[in-house]
C-alpha positions as semicolon CSV with decimal commas, in nm:
position;residue;x (nm);y (nm);z (nm)
1;M;-5,215;4,335;1,297
2;A;-5,522;4,147;1,317
3;Y;-5,460;3,763;1,434
4;T;-5,644;3,509;1,185
5;S;-5,631;3,134;1,292
6;K;-5,370;3,112;0,998
7;N;-5,126;3,368;1,153
8;F;-5,209;3,326;1,512
9;L;-5,041;2,950;1,491
10;R;-4,748;3,044;1,288
11;K;-4,674;3,325;1,539
12;S;-4,748;3,151;1,879
13;W;-4,588;2,818;1,828
14;K;-4,234;2,785;1,967
15;R;-4,017;2,494;2,030
16;E;-3,870;2,546;2,343
17;K;-3,797;2,196;2,475
18;T;-3,514;1,991;2,361
19;S;-3,542;1,616;2,335
20;F;-3,284;1,319;2,316
21;Y;-3,298;0,953;2,280
22;L;-3,256;0,698;2,562
23;K;-3,151;0,365;2,433
24;N;-3,161;0,060;2,633
25;V;-2,848;-0,125;2,619
26;S;-2,898;-0,403;2,879
27;A;-3,028;-0,732;2,871
28;K;-3,353;-0,663;3,080
29;H;-3,668;-0,445;2,997
30;I;-3,652;-0,117;3,193
31;A;-3,934;0,067;3,356
32;L;-3,918;0,428;3,427
33;H;-4,103;0,602;3,701
34;L;-4,168;0,971;3,527
35;P;-4,348;1,239;3,665
36;S;-4,584;1,184;3,383
37;G;-4,642;0,797;3,422
38;L;-4,462;0,494;3,385
39;L;-4,252;0,473;3,085
40;R;-4,119;0,100;2,977
41;I;-3,826;0,070;2,772
42;D;-3,757;-0,287;2,612
43;R;-3,431;-0,428;2,541
44;G;-3,256;-0,259;2,264
45;Q;-3,551;-0,012;2,229
46;R;-3,488;0,370;2,219
47;V;-3,739;0,627;2,319
48;R;-3,740;1,007;2,241
49;I;-3,776;1,205;2,580
50;V;-3,753;1,549;2,682
51;S;-3,416;1,642;2,815
52;E;-3,518;1,748;3,148
53;A;-3,576;1,389;3,216
54;Q;-3,177;1,334;3,218
55;E;-3,236;1,515;3,552
56;L;-3,421;1,247;3,739
57;P;-3,248;1,041;3,989
58;E;-3,387;0,728;3,856
59;V;-3,248;0,779;3,511
60;Q;-2,909;0,910;3,629
61;Q;-2,890;0,581;3,790
62;Y;-2,965;0,373;3,496
63;L;-2,713;0,610;3,286
64;Q;-2,427;0,558;3,556
65;Q;-2,510;0,179;3,572
66;G;-2,459;0,161;3,189
67;D;-2,821;0,038;3,135
68;L;-2,918;0,338;2,920
69;I;-2,722;0,562;2,704
70;I;-2,812;0,903;2,541
71;E;-2,810;0,955;2,182
72;E;-2,887;1,278;2,045
73;A;-3,217;1,349;1,892
């Protein structure tokens, strides 16, 4: 089968990474230092992020303190 630009994109794209929402439920703004850069989450704001971020020590610390909660995407 010859790949044209139309069917190549359809065959090659795969969604492998899962994501979730991190919600800031604290009374302060939170700045996360992620491998991809700084991510600021304001009070009451939620951001969509890849599931691998849950394993980062800084994210785990905020989750344990109750400053961040996880919501399903």
